[in-house]
C-alpha positions in Angstrom: 81.4 157.4 145.7 82.5 159.6 142.9 79.5 160.2 140.7 79.6 162.0 137.4 77.2 163.3 134.8 78.1 164.4 131.3 76.6 166.6 128.6 74.4 164.5 126.3 75.6 164.3 122.8 72.7 162.6 121.0 71.1 164.8 118.3 69.1 167.6 119.9 69.2 165.9 123.3 69.1 168.7 125.9 68.3 166.8 129.1 70.9 166.0 131.7 71.3 163.1 134.1 71.4 165.1 137.3 69.9 168.5 138.2 71.7 170.8 140.6 69.1 169.8 143.2 70.0 166.1 142.7 73.7 167.0 142.9 73.0 168.7 146.3 71.2 165.6 147.6 74.0 163.2 146.6 76.6 165.6 148.0 74.7 165.7 151.3 75.1 162.0 151.5 78.9 162.5 151.4 79.5 161.7 147.7 81.8 163.5 145.3 80.0 164.9 142.3 81.6 165.7 139.0 79.7 167.5 136.3 80.9 168.2 132.7 81.1 171.9 131.9 77.9 173.0 130.1 76.0 169.7 130.9 73.0 171.6 132.3 72.7 174.3 129.7 69.8 172.7 128.0 67.7 172.9 131.2 68.9 176.4 132.1 71.3 175.2 134.8 74.7 176.9 134.7 78.0 175.6 135.8 77.8 178.0 138.7 74.5 176.4 139.8 76.1 173.0 139.9 79.2 174.4 141.7 76.9 176.0 144.3 75.2 172.6 144.8 78.6 171.0 145.6 79.8 169.7 142.2 83.3 169.8 140.7 83.1 171.2 137.2 85.1 169.1 134.8 86.1 170.5 131.3 85.4 167.3 129.3 83.5 164.0 129.5 86.6 161.8 129.0 87.8 162.6 132.5 84.5 161.8 134.0 84.3 158.5 132.3 87.9 157.8 133.3 87.6 158.6 137.0 84.0 158.4 138.2 82.8 155.2 139.7 79.2 155.8 138.5 78.1 157.8 135.5 74.5 159.0 135.4 73.1 159.9 132.0 69.7 160.2 130.3 70.2 158.6 126.9 72.1 155.5 125.9 75.8 156.1 125.5 76.8 157.0 122.0 79.7 155.1 120.3 82.3 157.7 121.4 81.0 157.4 124.9 80.9 153.6 124.9 84.6 153.6 124.0 85.3 155.3 127.3 83.4 152.9 129.5 85.4 150.5 131.7 85.1 147.4 133.7 83.9 148.0 137.3 82.2 151.2 136.4 78.5 151.7 136.9 76.4 153.2 134.1 72.9 154.4 135.2 70.8 155.6 132.3 68.2 154.6 129.6 69.7 151.9 127.4 66.9 150.3 125.2 69.2 147.5 124.2 66.8 145.0 122.5 66.8 146.8 119.2 70.5 147.9 119.5 72.9 145.1 118.9 75.9 147.4 118.5 75.4 149.2 121.8 74.9 145.9 123.5 78.1 144.4 122.1 80.0 147.5 123.1 78.7 147.3 126.7 79.6 143.7 126.9 83.1 144.4 125.7 83.6 147.2 128.1 82.8 145.1 131.2 80.7 148.0 132.6 77.8 147.4 135.0 74.9 148.9 133.2 71.6 149.6 135.0 68.8 150.7 132.6 66.0 153.0 133.8 63.5 151.4 131.5 63.6 148.0 133.1 63.6 149.0 136.8 60.2 147.8 138.1 57.7 148.9 140.8 56.0 146.8 143.4 52.9 146.7 141.2 54.8 145.5 138.2 54.9 149.0 136.7 58.0 150.8 135.2 58.3 153.8 137.4 61.6 155.2 135.9 60.0 155.0 132.4 56.7 156.4 133.4 57.4 160.2 133.5 59.1 160.1 130.1 56.2 158.0 128.8 53.8 160.7 130.1 55.9 163.4 128.3 56.2 161.4 125.1 52.5 160.5 125.0 51.5 164.1 125.3 54.2 165.2 122.8 53.0 162.6 120.3 49.8 164.5 119.8 51.6 167.8 119.4 54.0 166.2 116.9 51.2 164.5 115.1 49.1 167.6 114.8 52.1 169.5 113.3 52.8 166.7 110.9 49.2 166.7 109.7 49.6 170.3 108.5 49.9 170.5 104.7 53.1 172.4 104.9 54.7 169.4 106.7 53.4 166.8 104.3 50.2 165.9 106.0 46.5 165.9 105.0 45.9 169.4 106.1 43.5 168.4 108.9 43.0 170.2 112.2 42.7 167.7 115.1 39.7 169.3 116.7 37.9 170.4 113.5 35.7 173.5 113.6 31.9 173.9 113.7 30.5 172.2 110.6 33.7 170.2 109.9 34.4 166.9 111.5 37.5 166.5 113.7 40.4 164.3 112.9 40.3 160.6 113.7 43.1 159.7 116.1 43.9 156.0 116.7 46.0 155.1 119.7 47.5 151.6 119.7 48.2 150.6 123.3 46.4 151.8 126.4 49.4 152.1 128.8 51.0 155.2 130.1 52.0 156.6 126.6 48.6 155.7 125.1 46.6 157.1 128.0 48.5 160.5 127.9 48.2 160.7 124.1 44.5 160.0 124.3 44.0 162.7 127.0 45.7 165.3 124.9 43.8 164.3 121.7 40.5 164.3 123.6 41.3 167.7 125.0 41.9 169.1 121.6 38.5 167.8 120.4 39.7 164.9 118.2 37.7 161.7 117.5 39.7 159.2 119.5 39.8 155.4 119.6 42.2 153.5 121.9 43.1 149.9 121.1 44.5 147.4 123.6 44.4 143.6 124.2 43.9 143.7 128.0 40.2 143.8 129.0 41.1 145.4 132.4 43.0 148.2 130.6 40.1 148.8 128.3 37.6 148.9 131.2 39.8 151.4 133.1 40.1 153.7 130.0 36.4 153.4 129.3 35.6 154.5 132.8 38.0 157.3 132.7 37.0 158.9 129.4 33.2 158.3 129.9 32.5 158.2 126.2 34.9 161.0 125.2 37.1 158.3 123.7 36.2 154.9 122.4 37.9 151.7 123.4 38.3 148.7 121.2 39.9 145.3 121.6 43.0 145.1 119.4 42.7 142.2 117.0 44.1 141.9 113.5 40.9 142.9 111.8 40.0 145.7 114.2 43.5 147.2 114.1 43.6 147.2 110.3 40.1 148.8 110.1 41.0 151.5 112.5 44.4 152.3 110.9 42.8 152.6 107.5 40.2 155.2 108.8 42.7 157.2 110.8 44.1 160.6 110.2 46.7 160.1 112.9 47.9 156.9 114.5 50.0 156.8 117.7 52.1 153.7 118.3 52.2 153.3 122.0 53.1 149.6 122.5 55.7 148.4 125.0 57.0 145.0 126.0 59.4 145.7 128.9 63.0 145.3 127.8 62.1 143.6 124.5 61.8 144.8 120.9 58.4 146.2 120.1 56.1 144.1 118.0 55.5 145.3 114.4 51.7 145.8 114.5 51.2 148.1 111.5 52.5 146.4 108.4 53.5 148.1 105.2 50.6 146.5 103.4 48.3 148.5 105.8 49.7 151.8 104.5 48.1 151.2 101.1 44.6 151.4 102.7 45.4 154.6 104.7 44.4 158.1 103.6 47.3 159.9 101.7 48.9 162.3 104.1 47.9 160.5 107.2 50.4 160.5 110.0 52.1 157.7 112.0 53.8 158.7 115.3 55.9 155.8 116.6 56.6 156.4 120.3 57.9 152.8 120.6 60.8 153.6 118.3 63.3 153.4 121.2 62.5 149.7 121.3 62.6 149.3 117.6 59.2 150.7 116.7 55.8 149.1 116.3 55.3 150.0 112.6 57.0 147.9 110.0 58.1 151.0 108.1 59.5 152.8 111.1 63.2 153.9 111.3 64.6 156.2 113.9 64.6 159.9 113.2 65.9 163.0 115.0 64.5 166.4 116.1 66.6 167.9 113.3 64.9 165.8 110.6 61.8 164.2 112.3 59.7 162.9 109.5 59.8 160.9 106.3 57.2 159.6 103.9 56.5 156.0 102.9 53.8 155.2 100.4 52.2 158.6 101.0 52.1 158.2 104.8 54.0 160.6 107.0 56.2 158.9 109.7 57.4 160.7 112.8 59.9 158.4 114.7 62.0 160.6 116.9 63.8 158.4 119.4 64.3 161.0 122.1 61.0 163.0 122.0 61.2 164.2 125.6 64.5 165.9 124.9 62.7 168.7 123.1 61.1 169.7 126.4 64.3 169.2 128.4 63.6 171.1 131.5 60.3 169.5 132.2 61.6 166.1 131.3 64.8 166.3 133.3 63.1 167.3 136.5 60.4 164.7 136.0 63.1 162.1 135.4 65.2 163.0 138.4 62.2 162.8 140.7 62.2 159.0 140.1 65.8 158.2 139.3 67.4 160.0 142.2 66.2 157.7 145.0 67.9 154.7 143.3 71.0 156.7 142.5 71.3 157.5 146.2 70.9 153.8 147.1 73.6 152.7 144.6 76.0 155.4 145.8 75.4 154.8 149.5 75.5 151.0 149.4 77.4 150.1 146.3 75.6 148.5 143.3 75.6 145.0 144.6 74.2 145.7 148.1 71.7 148.1 146.6 70.4 145.5 144.1 70.4 142.7 146.7 68.3 145.0 149.0 65.8 145.9 146.2 64.7 143.3 143.6 62.9 146.1 141.7 66.2 147.9 141.2 67.9 144.6 140.4 65.5 144.3 137.4 67.3 147.2 135.9 70.6 145.4 135.6 71.0 144.7 131.9 74.7 144.0 131.4 77.4 143.2 133.9 81.1 142.3 133.5 80.6 141.1 129.9 77.4 139.3 130.5 73.8 140.1 129.5 71.6 139.9 132.6 68.2 140.8 131.2 66.3 137.9 129.7 64.4 139.8 127.0 67.6 141.5 125.8 69.4 138.2 125.6 66.6 136.5 123.8 66.0 139.3 121.2 69.7 139.6 120.4 70.8 136.0 120.7 73.1 136.4 123.7 73.5 134.0 126.6 71.6 135.1 129.6 73.0 135.1 133.1 70.4 135.7 135.8 70.8 138.7 138.0 70.5 136.5 141.0 73.5 134.6 139.9 75.5 137.8 139.5 74.5 138.9 143.0 75.5 135.7 144.8 
């Protein structure tokens, strides 16, 4: 199979779909690899590195989209890229379609077979292709929140860990999954006063056992959530419903009870955000203020630490890329129902139930497509 990867064009996105090492693995399986010139610059990988791994260096993305059977990316295709997609082509990347009707409509029109990293499942029901970026984003959320809390950035002027004689910042993490756990770890490590909210008693028990009193756990009901948000210096939104739009848990009315200069970091922004006042921002302009509350809603947070993120991502995406290239997408999905869960759009049809429901499209089951 001819497999290509392109330079990411989303704002300040420095990751790349394939590392030179991944290219070498695919080439060893007999596949032809095309890499857009400069695609790996953000992770310190030169065109010469890719060529040495067995890739053909192509001067522009248009040719890769025109001639490659599978395109491997990191972020959802931007409008200019979607215009180049075609029927029969495989797109393997993060998509986050539920809050993005324009992208979904373009993928439907293109006829492309779109496999989304974020809905591929594990045997235990986990999301293994999302996990490493959730780990990165959770850890970065505390860094970003700490910076936004500085007075020069519009925040309250509070140090997360405090100092002797001065109380630490109060950090509230909404959601105890991978993002929330990693955010809590970082915040606890910096000496913050941390509370984690979740609705799953098993998750709360696991977190309580792990942190051994260094972070509090609390069942997330309407009253407890409102009380904790009002008292917080920093709130991390770490809620995920696989494939679906994130629920709006923090309302605008709640902002009125918060401390002026408090910070909201919405890690769920890729799925539409879990704060009512969230809107997607970029690394170039990461924050804005609503009712005196600083919002950080960068939709591609891990792109800022591109080398770490790219290698962590390739560790989990490459095995499936090899299966798709070796077997073809249909045989690969038939052989692995967990990979099949990643199919979101095929030949003009929406094949993920949550995406279809949230955007009002007809749903065609993956099993029907694979018959």
